[in-house]
Each structure stands twice: as C-alpha cells, then as structure tokens.
C-alpha positions as CSV (number, residue, x, y, z in Angstrom):
1,X,0.0,0.0,0.0
2,X,1.4,3.4,-1.0
3,X,1.2,6.5,1.2
4,X,-1.4,7.8,-1.2
5,X,-3.6,4.8,-0.4
6,X,-3.1,5.4,3.3
7,X,-4.1,9.0,2.9
8,X,-7.1,8.1,0.9
9,X,-8.2,5.6,3.5
10,X,-7.9,8.3,6.2
11,X,-10.0,10.8,4.1
12,X,-12.7,8.1,3.7
13,X,-12.7,7.8,7.5
14,X,-13.1,11.5,7.9
15,X,-16.1,11.6,5.5
16,X,-17.7,8.6,7.2
17,X,-17.3,10.3,10.6
18,X,-18.5,13.7,9.4
19,X,-15.1,15.3,10.2
20,X,-14.1,17.9,7.6
21,X,-10.5,18.3,8.5
22,X,-7.8,16.6,10.6
23,X,-4.5,17.8,12.1
24,X,-1.7,15.3,12.6
25,X,1.3,16.2,14.7
26,X,2.7,12.9,15.9
27,X,5.9,12.3,13.8
28,X,5.3,8.6,13.4
29,X,1.7,9.2,12.1
30,X,3.1,11.8,9.7
31,X,5.7,9.4,8.4
32,X,3.1,6.6,8.1
33,X,0.8,8.9,6.0
34,X,3.3,10.8,4.0
35,X,6.8,9.1,4.1
36,X,8.3,12.2,5.7
37,X,10.9,11.7,8.4
38,X,13.9,13.8,9.6
39,X,16.3,13.4,12.5
40,X,14.4,16.4,14.0
41,X,11.1,14.5,14.1
42,X,9.8,14.5,17.6
43,X,12.2,17.1,19.1
44,X,10.3,19.8,20.9
45,X,10.3,23.0,19.0
46,X,10.8,21.4,15.6
47,X,7.4,19.7,15.1
48,X,5.7,19.4,11.8
49,X,2.0,19.6,11.0
50,X,0.1,17.5,8.5
51,X,-3.3,18.9,7.5
52,X,-5.8,16.5,6.0
53,X,-9.1,17.9,4.6
54,X,-11.8,15.3,4.0
55,X,-12.1,16.0,0.2
56,X,-9.1,18.0,-1.0
57,X,-5.4,17.6,-1.1
58,X,-3.5,17.3,2.2
59,X,-0.5,19.5,2.9
60,X,2.5,19.3,5.2
61,X,4.3,22.1,7.1
62,X,7.9,21.5,8.2
63,X,10.7,23.5,9.7
64,X,12.4,25.6,7.0
65,X,15.7,23.7,7.0
66,X,13.8,20.4,6.1
67,X,11.7,21.7,3.2
68,X,14.1,20.3,0.6
69,X,14.1,16.9,2.3
70,X,10.3,16.9,2.6
71,X,9.9,17.7,-1.1
72,X,12.3,14.8,-1.9
73,X,10.5,12.3,0.3
74,X,7.0,13.5,-0.5
75,X,7.1,14.6,-4.2
76,X,3.3,14.7,-4.6
77,X,2.6,16.6,-1.4
78,X,2.2,20.3,-0.9
79,X,5.1,21.2,1.5
80,X,5.0,24.5,3.4
81,X,7.4,26.3,5.7
82,X,7.2,26.7,9.4
83,X,8.8,29.9,10.5
84,X,8.9,30.8,14.2
85,X,10.1,34.4,13.5
86,X,10.0,36.8,10.6
87,X,12.5,36.1,7.9
88,X,13.9,37.8,4.8
89,X,14.1,35.9,1.5
90,X,15.2,37.4,-1.8
91,X,14.8,40.9,-0.3
92,X,11.2,40.2,0.8
93,X,10.0,40.0,4.4
94,X,8.1,36.9,5.3
95,X,6.1,37.0,8.6
96,X,6.2,34.2,11.2
97,X,4.2,31.1,10.3
98,X,3.6,28.8,13.3
99,X,1.7,25.6,13.8
100,X,-1.0,27.5,15.6
101,X,-1.3,30.1,12.8
102,X,-1.6,27.4,10.2
103,X,-4.3,25.6,12.2
104,X,-6.3,28.8,12.4
105,X,-6.0,29.3,8.6
106,X,-7.0,25.8,7.9
107,X,-10.0,26.0,10.2
108,X,-11.3,29.0,8.3
109,X,-12.2,26.7,5.4
110,X,-14.1,24.2,7.6
111,X,-17.8,24.6,8.4
112,X,-18.3,26.6,11.6
113,X,-18.8,24.3,14.6
114,X,-17.9,21.2,12.7
115,X,-15.7,18.6,14.6
116,X,-12.0,18.5,14.1
117,X,-9.9,15.3,13.8
118,X,-6.5,14.9,15.4
119,X,-4.1,12.3,16.8
120,X,-4.8,14.2,20.0
121,X,-4.0,11.6,22.6
122,X,-0.4,11.5,21.3
123,X,0.2,15.2,21.6
124,X,2.2,16.8,24.4
125,X,0.0,18.4,26.9
126,X,1.3,21.9,26.3
127,X,0.7,21.6,22.5
128,X,-2.8,20.2,23.1
129,X,-3.7,23.1,25.4
130,X,-2.3,25.7,23.1
131,X,-4.2,24.4,20.0
132,X,-7.4,23.8,21.9
133,X,-7.6,27.6,22.4
134,X,-7.8,28.0,18.6
135,X,-10.5,25.4,18.0
136,X,-13.1,27.8,19.4
137,X,-15.3,25.2,21.0
138,X,-15.3,22.7,18.2
139,X,-15.6,19.1,19.2
140,X,-12.5,17.0,18.6
141,X,-12.4,13.4,17.4
142,X,-9.2,11.5,18.5
143,X,-7.9,9.6,15.5
144,X,-4.9,8.1,17.4
145,X,-6.6,4.8,18.1
146,X,-7.6,4.4,14.4
147,X,-4.1,5.2,13.2
148,X,-2.6,2.8,15.8
149,X,-4.8,0.0,14.5
150,X,-3.8,0.8,10.9
151,X,-0.1,0.8,11.8
152,X,-0.3,-2.4,13.8
153,X,-1.3,-4.5,10.7
154,X,1.5,-4.3,8.2
155,X,0.8,-4.0,4.5
156,X,2.9,-5.6,1.8
157,X,5.3,-2.7,1.5
158,X,5.8,-2.5,5.3
159,X,6.3,-6.3,5.5
160,X,9.0,-6.0,2.9
161,X,10.8,-3.3,4.8
162,X,10.6,-5.1,8.2
163,X,12.0,-8.2,6.4
164,X,14.9,-6.2,5.1
165,X,15.7,-4.8,8.6
166,X,15.5,-8.3,10.0
167,X,18.0,-9.6,7.5
168,X,20.4,-6.8,8.4
169,X,20.0,-7.3,12.2
170,X,20.6,-11.0,11.9
171,X,23.8,-10.4,9.9
172,X,25.0,-8.1,12.7
173,X,24.4,-10.7,15.4
174,X,26.2,-13.3,13.3
175,X,29.1,-10.9,12.9
176,X,29.5,-10.6,16.7
177,X,29.3,-14.4,17.0
178,X,32.2,-14.8,14.6
179,X,34.6,-12.6,16.6
180,X,33.4,-13.3,20.2
181,X,36.1,-14.8,22.4
182,X,37.5,-14.3,25.8
183,X,39.7,-11.1,25.9
184,X,37.7,-9.1,23.4
185,X,36.0,-5.9,24.7
186,X,32.3,-5.2,24.5
187,X,33.1,-2.1,22.4
188,X,35.0,-4.2,19.9
189,X,32.1,-6.5,19.5
190,X,29.7,-3.5,19.1
191,X,31.9,-2.0,16.4
192,X,31.8,-5.2,14.4
193,X,28.0,-5.1,14.5
194,X,27.9,-1.4,13.5
195,X,30.2,-2.1,10.5
196,X,27.9,-4.8,9.2
197,X,24.8,-2.8,9.7
198,X,26.0,0.2,7.8
199,X,27.5,-2.0,5.1
200,X,24.1,-3.6,4.5
201,X,22.2,-0.2,4.4
202,X,20.8,-0.2,7.9
203,X,20.8,2.4,10.7
204,X,21.5,1.5,14.3
205,X,18.5,1.9,16.6
206,X,20.1,0.5,19.7
207,X,23.0,-1.8,20.5
208,X,23.4,-3.7,23.7
209,X,26.6,-5.7,24.4
210,X,26.7,-6.8,28.1
211,X,29.1,-9.3,29.4
212,X,29.5,-11.0,32.8
213,X,27.6,-9.4,35.6
214,X,26.5,-6.6,33.2
215,X,24.4,-9.2,31.3
216,X,21.9,-8.7,34.1
217,X,21.2,-5.2,32.8
218,X,18.7,-5.5,30.0
219,X,19.7,-2.2,28.3
220,X,23.5,-2.0,29.1
221,X,25.4,-0.1,26.5
222,X,28.8,-1.5,25.4
223,X,31.8,-0.5,27.4
224,X,35.6,-1.1,27.4
225,X,35.0,-4.1,29.7
226,X,37.0,-7.2,28.6
227,X,34.9,-10.4,28.2
228,X,36.0,-13.1,30.6
229,X,36.2,-16.8,29.9
230,X,32.9,-18.6,30.5
231,X,30.9,-15.5,30.8
232,X,27.4,-14.9,29.4
233,X,27.4,-12.1,26.7
234,X,24.0,-10.6,25.9
235,X,23.7,-8.9,22.5
236,X,20.6,-6.9,21.7
237,X,20.5,-5.1,18.3
238,X,17.9,-2.9,16.7
239,X,18.1,-1.7,13.1
240,X,16.1,0.7,10.9
241,X,15.8,0.2,7.2
242,X,13.6,2.6,5.2
243,X,12.2,3.8,8.5
244,X,11.1,0.3,9.6
245,X,12.5,-1.5,12.7
246,X,13.6,-5.0,13.5
247,X,15.4,-6.5,16.5
248,X,17.4,-9.5,17.6
249,X,18.9,-10.6,20.9
250,X,21.3,-13.5,21.4
251,X,23.1,-14.8,24.5
252,X,26.5,-16.3,24.0
253,X,29.0,-18.0,26.3
254,X,32.6,-16.9,25.8
255,X,34.0,-20.4,25.7
256,X,32.5,-23.7,26.6
257,X,29.2,-23.4,28.6
258,X,28.8,-25.1,31.9
259,X,25.9,-27.6,32.4
260,X,24.0,-24.9,34.3
261,X,24.5,-22.3,31.6
262,X,23.3,-24.8,29.0
263,X,20.3,-25.6,31.1
264,X,19.4,-21.9,31.5
265,X,19.9,-21.2,27.8
266,X,17.7,-24.1,26.8
267,X,15.0,-23.0,29.3
268,X,14.8,-19.5,27.8
269,X,14.8,-21.1,24.3
270,X,11.8,-23.2,25.3
271,X,10.0,-20.2,26.7
272,X,10.4,-18.4,23.4
273,X,9.3,-21.5,21.5
274,X,6.2,-21.7,23.6
275,X,5.3,-18.0,23.0
276,X,6.0,-18.5,19.2
277,X,3.6,-21.5,19.2
278,X,0.9,-19.4,20.8
279,X,1.4,-16.5,18.5
280,X,-1.5,-16.4,16.1
281,X,-3.9,-13.7,14.8
282,X,-6.8,-13.2,17.2
283,X,-5.1,-14.7,20.2
284,X,-4.9,-12.3,23.2
285,X,-1.4,-10.7,23.6
286,X,-1.5,-11.6,27.3
287,X,-1.9,-15.3,26.5
288,X,1.2,-15.2,24.3
289,X,3.1,-13.6,27.2
290,X,1.8,-16.2,29.6
291,X,3.0,-19.0,27.3
292,X,6.6,-17.9,27.8
293,X,6.1,-17.0,31.4
294,X,4.7,-20.4,32.3
295,X,7.8,-22.2,30.9
296,X,10.1,-20.0,33.0
297,X,7.8,-20.4,36.1
298,X,7.9,-24.2,35.7
299,X,11.7,-23.9,35.5
300,X,11.8,-22.3,38.9
301,X,11.8,-18.6,38.0
302,X,9.1,-16.1,38.8
303,X,8.5,-12.5,37.7
304,X,11.4,-11.3,39.9
305,X,13.8,-12.9,37.5
306,X,11.8,-12.5,34.3
307,X,11.6,-8.7,34.7
308,X,10.0,-7.5,31.5
309,X,7.2,-8.3,29.1
310,X,7.6,-11.0,26.4
311,X,7.7,-8.6,23.3
312,X,6.4,-5.6,21.5
313,X,5.3,-4.5,18.1
314,X,7.7,-3.3,15.5
315,X,6.9,-0.1,13.5
316,X,8.2,3.1,12.0
317,X,11.3,4.2,13.9
318,X,10.0,2.5,17.1
319,X,7.3,0.4,18.6
320,X,3.8,-0.2,17.3
321,X,1.1,-2.3,18.8
322,X,0.7,-4.9,20.1
323,X,2.5,-5.1,23.4
324,X,3.1,-8.8,24.3
325,X,2.5,-8.2,28.0
326,X,0.4,-9.5,30.9
327,X,-1.9,-6.5,31.0
328,X,-2.8,-6.5,27.2
329,X,-6.0,-8.4,26.5
330,X,-6.2,-7.1,22.9
331,X,-6.1,-9.7,20.1
332,X,-3.0,-10.0,18.0
333,X,-3.8,-8.5,14.5
334,X,-3.1,-10.4,11.3
335,X,0.1,-9.2,9.7
336,X,1.5,-7.7,12.9
337,X,5.3,-7.4,13.2
338,X,6.6,-8.0,16.7
339,X,9.3,-9.4,18.9
340,X,9.3,-12.4,21.2
341,X,12.1,-11.9,23.8
342,X,12.0,-13.8,27.1
343,X,14.9,-13.5,29.5
344,X,16.3,-14.3,32.9
345,X,18.3,-11.8,35.0
346,X,20.5,-12.5,38.0
347,X,21.9,-9.2,39.4
348,X,25.6,-9.4,40.1
349,X,25.9,-12.6,38.1
350,X,24.6,-12.3,34.6
351,X,21.6,-12.8,32.4
352,X,20.0,-14.3,29.3
353,X,17.8,-13.0,26.6
354,X,16.7,-14.6,23.3
355,X,14.8,-12.4,20.9
356,X,13.6,-12.7,17.3
357,X,11.4,-10.6,15.0
358,X,8.2,-12.2,13.7
359,X,5.4,-11.6,11.3
360,X,1.9,-12.9,12.2
361,X,0.7,-14.7,9.1
362,X,-2.5,-16.7,8.4
363,X,-0.5,-19.9,9.0
364,X,1.1,-18.7,12.3
365,X,4.2,-16.9,13.3
366,X,6.9,-16.5,10.7
367,X,10.4,-15.8,12.2
368,X,12.3,-13.2,10.3
369,X,15.6,-13.4,12.2
370,X,16.1,-17.2,12.4
C-alpha cells in the first residue's frame, strides 16, 4: 500500500465520521501517512504539521531547513514552511508562520462548529492546550486509536521493509558471534555489528553488548570491559531500514558453557518457542506472554527474575502495537510485526535474553531473524 492509499483511507474515515479536517502532529503518524521523516522529528520546537481535509489535497508544514528533504521524500505533497520568526528571502520580508497560525488558517475553510480530527492523545499536553484555544469550542475526534490500529497490521510494503531490517540485524548478530572470544572488549564486539549494519544499508536503533555481571542489565550499552572466559554475553541489536525497525537478541558464552549455563539457555529457548507456538492472529497478547512466562515459572523462575514483558510491536522508527504483556488483553492483529524476547536476569551474576522478530501470518508466526 502506498502513502497515497493510506491518505485516501484516512480521508474516507473523515467523510464517514463527518469530520471535515484533521490535524496530525505525531511524527510517526506523519511518516506513516506521507513518508516524511527527519532526525528532527519528535524534538520539541521542531514539530511538523500534517493537515488532511476530507475531500481536498492534504498538505505538510515542516521546519524551513527540512523543506528540501520533505519535497524529496514526498514529491506529490504540498510542502510549506514553518517559521517561528520573521525572515527575509530574496529581499522580501516573510512573517512568522507557526503551527497555531496554520491551524487557524485551515479551520477558516471548515464549516463553523464542525468537529476536528487529530491524533490528540499522542500530543504533548502543552501543545494540546495551546491548540485547543484555537478550536473555538469545536468538538475533537481523536484519530490516534484508528491510526494505531492501521499501523499495527503491516501492509505488503511494510512487511518487505521489516524483512529487510530483520536480515540486516541477523547479519549483525552473526558478525558478533564470529569474533566473540575471551579477551575481546564489549566495544570491539559492538563496532563489528555497526560495521555490518552500515555495510548492508541499515541504521542502528540500539546496540546492547553486556558481558559477565553486566548481562543482568537488559539495556546495558557496550563499554571497554573485557569479556572473561565462560561469561554470558547478551547482545541486543535494533536496526532501521527505510524507517522500519527489526530487533534480535542473542546470548553467547565466551568459551564452553557449563551444564548450568546450557540448562538456562535451553530453558529460555523453550520459553520463546512456547510463545511462538501461541502467537496467532486473534489470540490475546497476554496469552502469548503467559505461554513464555509459564515455561520459566515451571523452571523455577518467577517475575522477579523475568523482569519484562515478552515482546512488542515493530513499526516506524520504534514500537507499534501490540505489546506482548500481561496487561494487554487485545487480540493480535493479522500481519502484525513484533518481537518475542523472554529472558532471565541475575543481578551481580549475569543474564540471558533470546529475541527474534516475527510476522503474524494466516499460518502462524513467521520468524524473520532465524
């Protein structure tokens, strides 16, 4: 599905709901609907604004220094400047043009008193309060839940991009496995992964390399620590490719594993396999989480050792629904992209995490990083 198809689908929703215009400020929603993304996306003070009328062309306002990029990424979209202060271009003075001012201008073309659409529940409270002042009592329809549901089920183009990210991240983990040995530093291992990621056209989202006692820290960044013989080494890598995210985590032993290390690795592997077996469209996310949790519980470990949820959705530059967590009773959507990543953590001693990226297909869960 193209971004034009997504925009058309959103305009159909607006017409069906009797909403003449929508304002989209969340950078992920903007990227989903237009393809526009910059390293400034999401940074306070550098927000963009997407205006979607129900029956005419949408337009996008971005900070001035990103107009060229936006035109390149969105060649069929009307791109406008955001200017916080007055500027002078070609000898002519141009007044400030803020998000609030553009909202007021766009509302002037909408019927008086008609509702306004927005991904409002994702807005920062200060931005929501400021814009509400300009809506002049109009009712607001929150489009964030609808957009989240659309993003959770990946279309063919999105699936292709998640697959590409998954291939890159698997290559990065394999590269670390090839050079891992006692005496190497965490930073040296990380640099090998980064080299492979860039060589394959990816961008690093995050990179955890944690050895020995540091393996008990789920999000430990690599340091100059030297990997010792017989230590666990947890590697967790996230990669973006064409804005879409995939992840992998592997736990290695630097040298021959002890029987207890082998037992623990096998236990976490069985927990992941149980969750993968439960992962189907329509199954509650909490039931997938419980499938992994039950295996670890039967192995003698409770939630004090398994300290996080079993997985999360993969999306544009970050997480989408669904969260594979005990609290989430929502059904898994067909074509969801997500992780399954059970782990065990022993403070002061070490830890284990095994993670793969999956697509939820009609036939079940397809592993993309195997």
